[in-house]
N, C-alpha and C positions, 0 to 999 in steps of 0.2 A: 164513511172512510173507505178509501180505495185499498186494494191489496198492497200496493206499494207503500202507502202511508202506514198500514198495520205492521208490515215487516220492519219499517224504519223505527216505529215506536217500540217494538219488541227488542230490537238490537240496542236501542238507547237504554232500555230498562235493564238489560242483562250485561251491558258493557262493564268491564272491570275498571274500577277507579284506581289510579296510580298515585299514591301519596307523594308529597314533595320529599326529596332526599333529606334525611336527618342523620345525626351523628349517633354512633353507638361505640361502646368501649372497644369492639373488635374492628370497626371500620375506620375510625379516626382516633388517634392517640397522640399524646404529647411526649416529647423527648427532651430531657434537660441535661446539659453538660456544664462542667465547671472548668474554666481555663485559668490557671494560676501562675503568678510570677514566682511563687515559692511558698514555703510553709511557715515563714517567719511572721511575727506580729507586724501589723501595718502594711503587709504586702497585699495590694488589691487583688481581687479576682473577678472574673466575668462570668455571669450566668447567661447561658445561651439557651433559648427556647425555640423548639421547632415542632411542627405538626406533621404527622403522617396521615395521608388519606389513601386508604386502600380500596375505596369503592369503585374507582374508575370513572367517577363523574364529580362535578362540583358539589360540595356540601356547604350549606349555609349554617353557621353557628350564630346563636343569638345570646346577647348578654344584657342584663338589666341596667347596667351603668356604662359609662364611656370607657371604663377600665376593663381591658380584656384579661388581665392577670394581676397577681400581686406576688412579691417575693419577700419572704421573711427569713431572718436568721435567728435560730433558737438555741439557747444554752440551758440544758436540764429542763427542756420543755417550756422554758420561759422566753418570750421574744425579747431580743436585745436590739434588733434593727429591722425596719420594714420599709419597703418601697412606697408605702402609702402614708407614712407618718407625716402629719401636717397637711395632708391632702384629703379634702372632703370628696366623696364620690359624687360625680355628676349624674343625676338621675335621668339620663337619656339612653334609651335603648339603642344598642350598637349591634351591627351585624358584620360578620366576617365570612367572606366566601373563600373556602379552602379548595384549591384545585387538586386534582389527583397527583399523588406523589408526595414530595417533601416541600414544605413551606417553612422557610426560616423566618420565624415570627419576630423575635426581638433579642437584644443583648442588653443586659443590665450590669453596670460596673459597680461593685460593692467595695468601698474603700477600707473595709476591715475595722471600722469604728462603730460604736453604738449610736443610738439615736441622740444621746446627749454628748456626743463627740469624745467619748473615751475610747482608748484602744481596747480591743477584745482581749480577754485573758487567755493564757495558754490552755489548751484542751480541745475537746471535740465538740463540734456544733452540727446542727441540722439546718441545711438550706432548703426551705420549703417553697415550692412554686404551686400556686392554686389558680385554676381557671374554672370559675363557677358560673356557667351560663344556664339559660333556661332549657336548652336542649343538649347541653354538653357540660360535663363536669369531670375534673381530674385534679388530683393532688399528688405531686411528685416530691419525694424527699431524697436529698443527697447529703452524705456525711462529709464533713470537712474538718481538718485538725490544724492547730497552730502550735508551733514549738515555743518553749521558753526563750526569752531573749539571751543573747550572748552577754557574758560578763565583760567588764571593761578590760580586765586582764587578757581575756580571749581576743577582744577587739584589737588590742595593741599588737597582737601576734598575727593578725590577718594580713593578707596581701593587699597593698594599697589599690584602691579602686573597686574592690569587691563590696557589693552592697550587702549590709547586714543590719540587724536590729539589736540595739542595746537598751538598757534601762538603768535609771539611777536618779539621784536627787540633784537638781540643778542649783548652782550657786555662782556668785561672781567673786573673782579673786583679783583685786587690783584693776578692775575694769574689764577683765577677761572672763567671758562665760565658760563655765566648766561643768562637768557632770561627774558624780562620784557614786561608787557602790562599795560593797564590802571588800572588793578586790583591788581597788585603786581609783584613780581619777584621770580624766582626759579633757583636753581643751576642745571646745566647740567652735565651729565656724561662725556661729551667731547665737544671740540670746534666744531662749525659748519662749519669751513673753513675760510681762510683768506679773501675770497672775499664776505663773508656774509654782505649784506647791505640792509637796509629796512626790511620790515616784512618777517619773515621766518616761514614756516609751519613745525612743528616737530611732529613726531609720535613715541611714546614709552610708557613707564610705570613708575610709581612712585616707587622709592626705597628709601633706607636710608643709610647714611654714618654717623655713630655716632648719634649725636642728630639732624642732619640736613637732611631734605628730599631732595632727588636728583631725577631729571627726567632722566631716562636711555634712551638715544637717540637711536632709531632704525634706522630711516631714516629722512631726512629733504630735503626741497626744498624751493626756493624762492616763495613767494606768487604770485598769478596770476597777481595782480595789479602792481608788480614790472616790471621794464623794463627788456626786455630779456637780459640775460647775454651773453657776447661774447663767441664764441666757442673757 
């Protein structure tokens, strides 16, 4: 072996190996924000997920399935809605390259109903976002609250066109769909469905037809306390 070959061999043996960039809690982290239309029942909200990379270089995150994240809504630590309900994980390893700085990963719209299509109950909930990769893991909890619905008496006093949420028992009077609660009754712009039974949550706005005030129905769902409807 020549002297040049010996020096090359020593340099190769003593060279420092640089591992591939990986994520750590201090170098890459997730940020979750909630964008809301309001605090009333049946008001949708958006869950925005972003990743911050403070390493100054590209970081590759690896996940055991095709899903990068899941979003769950919990009430008293029990899940009532999940982004993965009815969806089986696809066992395909997925990689995500996160550039330096901020990466806006995804936005998930939650329609404020349960997995079985009931309206959420008034109260406080936890929105949980989990990203569980093989080299990156984070769980972020955000608190969100919903107010009780307006009474029909309150709805009749609101300004026409203002979007509100009310609750009551639907019925038909002479072919006209109506909703009633302990404070009164109101005409609805349309029937809520032939299976409507028990308390129903209705979101819409007050309008007028002639001399009568009408509640223009935007969307409706069975109240949380109702038994789950058959699929």
